[in-house]
C-alpha positions, 0 to 999 in steps of 0.5 A: 482520481484516476484508477488504472490497471498496469501490470498483471496483479496491480492496481493503482489510483492516483488522486489529484488536488487542484491538478497536482499529484496528491496520493497514489494508492497501490494493491499488488500481488507478489509471490508467496513469501515476499517480505514486507521489507522487499516490497518496500524496497521497490515502492517510492516514499517508503524504505525497509528501514522506516518505522514499523507497526508492533505487529509488523504487517506495516512500514511507514514514513511521512510520505509512504507506507506499505502493508501486507493485507490478511486475506481469508480467501485470496483471488490468487492463491499462492501469492501474498497481497500488499497495499502501499500509499504515497504522497507528494506535492500536496499537504503536509508530510505526517507519519501518524496520518500515513500509518492510520491510512495504510492500516484502514486501507489494508484492512479495507482491502482485506474485505474486498473481492480480492479476499473474499 
């Protein structure tokens, strides 16, 4: 696992299995009012036209997912917090698993120091 902090307002964790890239997880602050589909349009593995959760907070495919985090007390006021996940190289693509992963990830981030 390799956590990194790239640009301001973005954290990424890359997970490798047997030396191969398996999963990438991102936390990103974007300008307030940014739509989920706009965020999805710049993240590999998920597109604005992919499946959307009933509550409109998540978009997901069999290899990627994005979600908008509910933050009671955002660390960065005036911005919206998003999470993203994508798989590659290792394992079998699984849409249901990506939906479950992004939902759990967004909920966990919403309870983290980013939001409380």
